[in-house]
C-alpha positions as CSV (number, residue, x, y, z in Angstrom):
1,M,45.0,-59.2,-21.9
2,N,47.9,-61.3,-23.6
3,I,50.3,-58.8,-22.2
4,L,49.0,-59.5,-18.6
5,K,49.3,-63.3,-19.1
6,R,52.9,-62.9,-20.4
7,L,53.9,-60.5,-17.6
8,K,52.2,-63.2,-15.0
9,R,54.0,-66.2,-16.8
10,E,57.6,-64.5,-16.8
11,E,57.1,-63.3,-13.3
12,T,59.6,-60.6,-13.5
13,G,57.9,-57.9,-11.4
14,Q,56.3,-55.9,-14.1
15,I,52.9,-56.8,-12.6
16,L,53.8,-54.6,-9.8
17,I,54.5,-51.6,-11.8
18,L,51.2,-52.0,-13.7
19,A,49.3,-52.2,-10.4
20,L,50.9,-49.1,-9.3
21,I,49.9,-47.4,-12.4
22,F,46.4,-48.5,-11.7
23,M,46.4,-47.3,-8.3
24,V,47.7,-44.0,-9.4
25,F,45.0,-43.5,-11.9
26,G,42.4,-44.6,-9.5
27,S,43.5,-42.0,-7.0
28,I,43.6,-39.2,-9.7
29,T,39.8,-40.1,-10.7
30,L,38.2,-41.5,-7.5
31,V,38.6,-38.7,-5.3
32,P,37.2,-36.0,-7.7
33,L,34.4,-38.4,-8.4
34,L,33.7,-38.9,-4.6
35,N,33.9,-35.1,-4.2
36,F,31.4,-34.6,-6.9
37,T,29.0,-37.1,-5.4
38,F,29.0,-35.6,-1.9
39,T,28.9,-32.1,-3.3
40,E,25.7,-33.1,-5.5
41,M,24.0,-34.7,-2.4
42,E,24.8,-31.5,-0.5
43,T,23.2,-29.4,-3.0
44,T,20.1,-31.6,-3.5
45,L,19.6,-31.5,0.4
46,M,20.2,-27.9,0.3
47,Y,17.5,-27.2,-2.6
48,K,15.2,-29.7,-0.8
49,T,15.5,-27.4,2.4
50,K,14.9,-24.3,0.5
51,T,12.0,-25.7,-1.3
52,Y,10.3,-26.8,1.8
53,D,11.0,-23.3,3.5
54,L,9.4,-21.8,0.3
55,Y,6.3,-23.9,0.4
56,T,6.0,-23.1,4.2
57,C,6.4,-19.4,3.5
58,D,3.9,-19.7,0.8
59,S,1.4,-21.3,3.0
60,A,1.7,-18.9,5.5
61,I,1.0,-16.1,3.1
62,E,-2.3,-18.1,2.3
63,D,-2.8,-18.4,6.1
64,A,-2.4,-14.6,6.8
65,A,-4.9,-13.9,3.9
66,H,-7.3,-16.2,5.5
67,K,-6.9,-14.4,8.8
68,L,-7.7,-11.1,7.0
69,I,-10.7,-12.4,5.2
70,K,-12.1,-13.4,8.7
71,M,-10.6,-10.4,10.1
72,V,-9.6,-12.2,13.2
73,P,-8.5,-10.2,16.2
74,P,-6.6,-8.0,16.8
75,L,-6.6,-7.0,12.9
76,G,-9.6,-5.1,13.2
77,E,-8.0,-2.8,15.9
78,L,-4.8,-2.0,13.8
79,E,-4.4,1.5,13.0
80,I,-3.5,2.5,9.5
81,G,0.1,3.7,9.1
82,G,2.4,0.9,10.0
83,D,0.7,-1.0,13.0
84,S,1.4,-4.6,12.6
85,Y,0.2,-8.1,14.0
86,N,3.0,-10.7,14.4
87,Y,2.3,-14.4,14.9
88,T,4.0,-17.8,14.3
89,T,2.2,-20.4,12.2
90,D,1.6,-24.1,13.3
91,S,4.1,-26.6,12.0
92,I,4.1,-26.8,8.0
93,N,6.4,-29.2,6.4
94,G,8.1,-29.7,9.7
95,R,8.6,-25.8,10.0
96,T,7.0,-22.8,11.6
97,A,6.9,-19.4,9.7
98,N,7.0,-16.1,11.4
99,V,4.4,-13.9,9.9
100,T,3.7,-10.1,9.9
101,I,0.8,-8.3,8.7
102,T,0.9,-4.6,8.6
103,K,-1.9,-2.1,7.8
104,L,-1.1,0.6,5.3
105,S,-3.0,3.3,3.6
106,L,-3.9,2.8,-0.1
107,L,-3.0,6.4,-0.5
108,T,0.6,5.5,-0.3
109,G,2.2,5.5,-3.5
110,I,-0.7,7.1,-5.2
111,V,-1.3,10.6,-3.5
112,G,2.0,12.2,-2.6
113,D,2.9,13.0,1.0
114,D,3.2,16.6,-0.2
115,E,-0.4,16.4,-1.5
116,Y,-2.2,15.0,1.5
117,K,-1.2,14.0,4.9
118,V,-3.3,10.8,6.2
119,G,-5.4,11.9,9.2
120,Q,-5.8,15.4,8.0
121,P,-9.5,16.5,7.6
122,H,-11.3,15.8,4.4
123,E,-14.5,17.0,2.7
124,G,-16.9,14.5,0.7
125,W,-18.4,16.5,-2.1
126,L,-17.3,14.4,-4.9
127,D,-19.4,11.6,-6.5
128,L,-18.6,8.8,-8.7
129,G,-20.4,5.7,-9.9
130,L,-18.6,2.6,-8.3
131,P,-17.5,0.9,-10.4
132,P,-17.4,3.2,-13.3
133,E,-20.4,2.8,-15.6
134,E,-19.9,0.3,-18.4
135,T,-20.6,1.6,-21.8
136,T,-19.3,-1.3,-24.1
137,R,-18.3,-5.1,-23.6
138,N,-17.3,-6.3,-27.0
139,Y,-16.6,-10.2,-27.0
140,E,-16.0,-10.4,-30.6
141,E,-13.1,-8.0,-30.5
142,N,-12.3,-8.9,-26.9
143,W,-12.3,-5.6,-25.1
144,V,-14.4,-3.5,-22.8
145,E,-14.7,0.1,-22.3
146,Y,-15.5,1.9,-19.1
147,N,-16.6,5.7,-18.6
148,C,-15.5,7.4,-15.5
149,Q,-17.3,10.5,-14.6
150,L,-16.5,12.4,-11.4
151,D,-19.2,15.0,-10.4
152,F,-18.3,17.8,-7.8
153,D,-21.0,19.7,-5.7
154,Y,-19.4,22.2,-3.3
155,Q,-21.7,23.2,-0.5
156,G,-19.0,25.1,1.5
157,I,-19.0,29.0,2.2
158,G,-15.2,29.7,1.2
159,N,-13.1,28.8,-1.8
160,R,-11.5,25.4,-2.6
161,Q,-8.9,25.4,-5.4
162,V,-8.1,22.2,-7.0
163,E,-4.6,20.8,-7.2
164,S,-5.1,17.5,-8.6
165,I,-7.8,14.9,-9.6
166,G,-7.6,11.1,-9.8
167,V,-9.0,7.8,-10.1
168,F,-7.6,4.6,-8.9
169,I,-8.8,1.3,-10.2
170,S,-7.9,-2.3,-9.1
171,P,-6.9,-4.9,-10.5
172,Y,-4.2,-3.6,-12.9
173,P,-4.8,-5.6,-16.3
174,G,-1.3,-5.1,-17.5
175,D,-0.2,-3.7,-20.9
176,I,-3.6,-4.3,-22.5
177,L,-4.8,-1.1,-21.0
178,T,-5.6,2.0,-23.3
179,G,-6.6,5.7,-22.1
180,P,-7.7,7.9,-20.9
181,Y,-9.5,9.2,-24.0
182,D,-12.7,11.6,-24.7
183,E,-11.6,13.8,-21.6
184,V,-14.2,16.4,-21.0
185,V,-14.4,19.0,-18.2
186,I,-17.4,21.3,-17.3
187,P,-18.0,23.8,-16.0
188,A,-15.9,24.8,-12.8
189,I,-13.5,22.4,-13.8
190,T,-11.5,23.8,-16.5
191,W,-8.4,23.1,-18.6
192,D,-7.0,26.4,-17.6
193,D,-3.5,26.1,-16.2
194,F,-3.6,22.4,-16.8
195,E,-0.1,20.9,-16.3
196,T,0.1,17.2,-16.7
197,Q,-2.0,14.0,-17.1
198,E,-0.1,11.0,-15.4
199,E,-0.7,7.3,-15.4
200,R,0.7,5.5,-12.3
201,I,0.9,1.9,-11.4
202,A,0.7,1.4,-7.6
203,A,-0.8,-1.2,-5.0
204,G,-2.1,-3.7,-7.7
205,G,-4.1,-1.1,-9.7
206,F,-3.6,1.9,-12.0
207,S,-4.4,5.6,-11.6
208,Y,-5.2,8.3,-14.1
209,I,-4.1,11.8,-12.3
210,Y,-4.7,15.0,-13.6
211,R,-2.6,18.1,-12.3
212,W,-3.2,21.7,-12.5
213,V,-0.2,24.2,-11.9
214,K,0.4,24.5,-8.1
215,N,-2.1,27.2,-6.6
216,Q,-3.7,28.0,-10.2
217,G,-6.1,25.2,-10.5
218,P,-10.0,25.6,-10.9
219,I,-11.9,27.1,-8.0
220,F,-15.0,26.1,-6.3
221,D,-16.7,28.7,-4.5
222,P,-20.5,29.6,-3.7
223,D,-20.9,31.1,-7.2
224,N,-19.3,27.9,-8.8
225,R,-20.5,24.9,-6.8
226,T,-20.5,22.1,-9.5
227,G,-18.0,20.6,-11.9
228,T,-17.4,17.4,-13.7
229,L,-14.4,15.6,-15.1
230,S,-15.2,12.5,-17.4
231,F,-12.9,10.1,-19.5
232,K,-13.0,6.6,-20.9
233,F,-10.5,3.8,-20.8
234,R,-10.3,0.5,-22.7
235,V,-9.0,-3.0,-21.4
236,D,-8.3,-5.4,-24.1
237,D,-10.1,-8.3,-22.3
238,A,-13.8,-8.6,-22.4
239,D,-13.9,-10.3,-19.2
240,W,-11.9,-7.8,-17.2
241,T,-14.1,-6.1,-14.4
242,A,-13.2,-3.1,-12.3
243,G,-13.1,-4.2,-8.7
244,M,-12.2,-1.4,-6.3
245,V,-12.4,2.0,-7.3
246,F,-11.0,5.2,-5.6
247,A,-11.5,8.8,-6.9
248,W,-10.0,11.8,-5.4
249,A,-9.6,15.4,-5.7
250,T,-6.8,17.3,-3.6
251,F,-7.0,20.9,-2.9
252,K,-4.7,23.6,-1.7
253,E,-4.0,23.4,2.1
254,Q,-3.7,19.6,1.7
255,D,-7.4,19.0,1.9
256,I,-9.0,16.0,0.3
257,S,-12.3,15.0,-1.1
258,Y,-12.6,11.2,-2.2
259,V,-15.1,8.4,-2.7
260,A,-14.3,4.7,-2.9
261,S,-15.9,1.4,-3.2
262,A,-14.0,0.0,-0.2
263,E,-11.7,1.1,2.9
264,L,-8.7,2.7,1.8
265,V,-6.4,0.1,3.1
266,K,-3.9,-2.3,1.8
267,W,-2.0,-5.0,3.8
268,L,1.5,-6.0,3.6
269,I,2.2,-9.6,4.4
270,E,5.7,-11.0,5.3
271,A,6.3,-14.6,6.1
272,S,9.9,-15.9,7.0
273,V,11.4,-19.2,7.6
274,D,15.3,-19.1,8.4
275,D,16.7,-17.1,5.7
276,T,13.7,-17.2,3.1
277,T,11.1,-14.5,3.1
278,I,8.1,-14.0,1.0
279,R,6.4,-10.6,0.8
280,A,2.9,-10.1,-0.5
281,E,0.3,-7.3,-0.6
282,A,-3.4,-7.7,-0.4
283,L,-6.3,-5.2,-1.0
284,S,-9.6,-5.1,0.5
285,D,-12.3,-4.7,-2.1
286,M,-15.9,-5.6,-2.7
287,G,-15.5,-9.2,-3.4
288,G,-13.2,-9.6,-0.2
289,F,-9.4,-9.5,-0.5
290,S,-7.4,-9.6,-3.6
291,M,-3.7,-10.5,-3.4
292,L,-1.8,-7.7,-5.3
293,S,1.7,-9.0,-5.5
294,W,3.9,-12.1,-4.4
295,E,7.7,-11.5,-4.1
296,L,10.6,-13.8,-2.9
297,V,12.8,-11.5,-0.9
298,K,16.6,-11.9,-1.6
299,E,18.7,-11.4,1.5
């Protein structure tokens, strides 16, 4: 401050130099500061826009789920295998979402295309308690154990050779699942030429699949009409309850016998606003509809 007073008092022109120094310093710092401020403002606006788009898509997914629960036209008339219904929502957060609801087979991702073709003939000589019979629910140790028993009663006049037997159960409880164990087969079902036991996660549920060597599995015929496969599994959550259950057996010649607690259908829902898309899957079960997945699709 004393220097400024002295420069001003002497009036020798040094104040101009000092002013120029301040101007240079200001130009160096002010421009980046303004750029930063505008960039931050643009980023804030961008995130605000993306957030509104995301909320709108999420609301559109819920709207589609409500339409599925009510089965509004033309959802009830859609064919399994990719038939879709497209619509645009009302304004949500000042935006509208484009929604696509596609009807798919639950068999997709569970039973392979090389095992069974959707639409091929099938026979119903398989029985399963739906949901599986509960044997123990232990709240002190926080687990529940279920028993699955598949009973076959073949009434045909020819032969049917088993390729695979499986059970799909929804919802998937996560890594707290143990099994299968205590596996028993009688009498036409045998472990002869048994190949693999597979656990598969698909469509919001889990599957236990038993496979025999191709064209060498157990045979049902007029002299061997009945058979049983049973097993147990445990979930480390005493409150967990089986929802939808689907049991099947595939046979040579791509034939299938199955029993289920609901229609073997899952629904793919996609909602889009500009470049934001959410994809979800829903499954029809005894209690209505269960949302299986929620995925933000990256462009």
